[in-house]
N, C-alpha and C positions, 0 to 999 in steps of 0.2 A: 339340172337347170329347168327342164320341162316340168318336173314335179313342183318346183318352186313357183313357176308361172301359173300352174293350174290349181294351186292351193287357194281355196275360197277365202280362207282367213286373211291371206295377203291382199287379195282384191278388196275385201271388206275394209281392211285397215287403210288401203290406198284411197278408196273413195271417201271414207270418213275424214281422213286427214286432209284430202284435197279440198273438200267443202269447208272444213274448218279454216284452212289457210286462206281461202278465197274470201270468206265472210269477214275474217279478221283483217283482211287487206283493204277493206272499204275505207277505213280511217287513213290508210297510207295513200290511197288514190286522191283523197281530198288534199292531203299535204303535198302530193306531187303537183296537183293543179296550182296551188297557191305558190309554191316555190318556183316552178318552171316559168310562171308568168312573169318573173323578174328578168327573164332573158329575152333577146330579140326573137320574133316568131320563127325565124329560120333555124334557130338553135334549140328550141324548146323540145321538139320530138326526140332529137338525138340525145339530149341531156337526160330525158326520162328513161330512154332505153339503156343508155350506158349506166346510169345510176342503178336501175333495176338489175342489170346484169352483174354489176359489182356487188349489189346486195345479195344476189343469188349465191355468189361465191362466199360471201360472209356467212350466210345461213348454212350452207353446206359445211363450211369450216367449223361452225359451232356444233353441228350435229356429229361431226367426226370426233370432236372433243366431248363425248358424252359424259365422261366422268366430271369434267369441269362444269358442264351445264347443271348436272345434279348438285354439285357443290355450291352453285350460286344460291341455292335456297338455304344453305347452312349458315348460321351466324358467323360473321367475321370478328365482330367486337360488340361490346355492350355499352350503351350510354344511358345512365340512370335507369337501369333495369330494362332498357329497350334494346332488344337484340337486332343488330343491323347486319343484313346479308348483302352479298354482291348483287342479287336481284333487286333489293331495296334501293341500292345506290344507283343502278342503271335506270330503273323506272322513275326514281325521284328526279334525277338530273334530266331525263327525257321529258318528264311532265313539266318541270320548270321551264325548259326550253320552249315547249309548245305554248305554255301560258304567255311567255315573253313574245314569241313569234306571233301569236294570235292578236295580242294587244297592239303590237307594233304595226301589224298589217291593217287592223281596224283603224288605228290612229291615222295611218297614211291615207286610207280610203276616205275617212271623214274630212280630213284636212285638204284633200284634193291632190296629195303628193303623187298619187299613182295615175293621174289622169293622162290622157294622150292616146286613147283608142286602143289600149292594151298592147302598145308597142314594146313594152318591157325595156330591157337593157340597163337595169339598175343593179345587177348583180353579175359577178364573174361566173364563167362557165364552170370552172373547177369548183368554186364554192357551192354552186347549186348541186352538182353531182355529189360532193361530200355530204351536204345536208341530206340528200335523198338516201344515201348509204347509211348514215348514222341513225336517222329517224326510222328507216326500215328495220334496222337492227333492234331499236327500242320497241317498235310496234310488234315485231315478230318474236320477241323474247318469251312472252307468255305462251304463244302458240307452239314454240319449239319445245319448251319445258313440258307442255301438255302432250306433244307428239311423243316425246321420250317416254312419258308415262303410259301412253295408249298403245304404242307399238314398238316393241324392242327389236326393231328390224330396220337397219340403216338404209338399205336400198329402197324400201317402201317409203320411208320418211323423205329421202332425197327426191324420189319421183313425185311425191305429193307437193313438195315445195317448188319443184321445177314447173309443174302444171299451174300452180297458183301465180308464179311470176309471169308465165306466158299469158295467162288471162289478164293480169294487170297491165301488161304491155299493150295488149289490144284495146283494153278499156280506157287506158290513161288518156289517150288523145281525145276521145269523145267526151269524157268527164271534164277534162281541162277546158276544152272548147266551150262546153255548155256553161261551166262556172264563170269563165272569163267574159262570155257574151251577155251574161245576166248579172248586173251589179247586186241585186237583192239576193240572188243565189250565192254569190261570192261572199257577201256579208254573213249569210247563214252558214256557209262552209267555215268561215273564220270563227264563228261562234262554236261550231263543232270542235275545232282545234282546241279552243279554251276548255270546253267541256271534257274532251279526252285528256287534256293535260291535267285537269283537276282530278280525274279518276286515277291517272297514273300516280300522282302525288299521294292521293289517299291510299292507294295500294301499297306504296312505299312506306307509308306510316302505319300499315297493318289495319287500315279501315277498308275492308273489301266492299266494293259496290258491285252488285250483280250486273253483268254485262247485258242481261236481258232488258233491264231498265234503261240502260244507255241506248241500246239499239231501238227500243220502242220510242224513246224521246226523239231520236234522230229521224226514225221513219215517220212519226207523227208530224214533225216539223216540215219534212220534205213533202208530205201529203198536202199540208196547208199551203206551202209555197207553190206547189203544182196548181192548186185551185186559183191562187192569185195570178199566176202566169196565164192560165186559161182565161180568166176574166179579163185580164189586160189585153190579151190577143183578140178576144171577141169585141172588146170596146174599140180597138183600133180598126177592126173590119167595119163596124157600124159607122164609125166616124168617116172612113174612106168612102163608104157607100152613100152616106148622107150628104 
């Protein structure tokens, strides 16, 4: 046991996979904020925590079934010379759902159906938790497959996923509050959902889009929005002072 803990390769794999899981969990945090906002404020935090805890169980369960995870990348059937795998089906359905969810939420925001000071209450508690679990599974599928390829060590992979979920639990509240308190940021987050959904559908169709391009677009958009928020804040201060 001591030799296992002192093995530098295990620690290197743990830190690498932890960072990978945390970075890939950014998309999930945006979805958490959008989904939990449909609940009353007093239920939002607990829904996020329960959803993430259940998602942790699902992720660990997938890692235990390593042979099934690897088999997801193998073709299940062929349609007009297009080989369809289990991974393609999961990513495709998840991407289509994100496209639908993003468009639906944008429509509700533009039409004013979500007005009311962010009080929420338009979705059931169980439905929100179920959505968090399912979409976390979709978001984490690629990272789990990558983890299996990077580290053939189940305890290390489980530890990395556990750390990522804990970080997401602590960050989810702050991210959700910030998004819900700034309408323009919320609209930007919804646009991210559509963008991520498109990327998942493209991956399912075997048109791979480098994640670096996606993260750069998201980071650039966030940077521009931060400048807009800074300008708006200073304008309010000048107006108050004048």
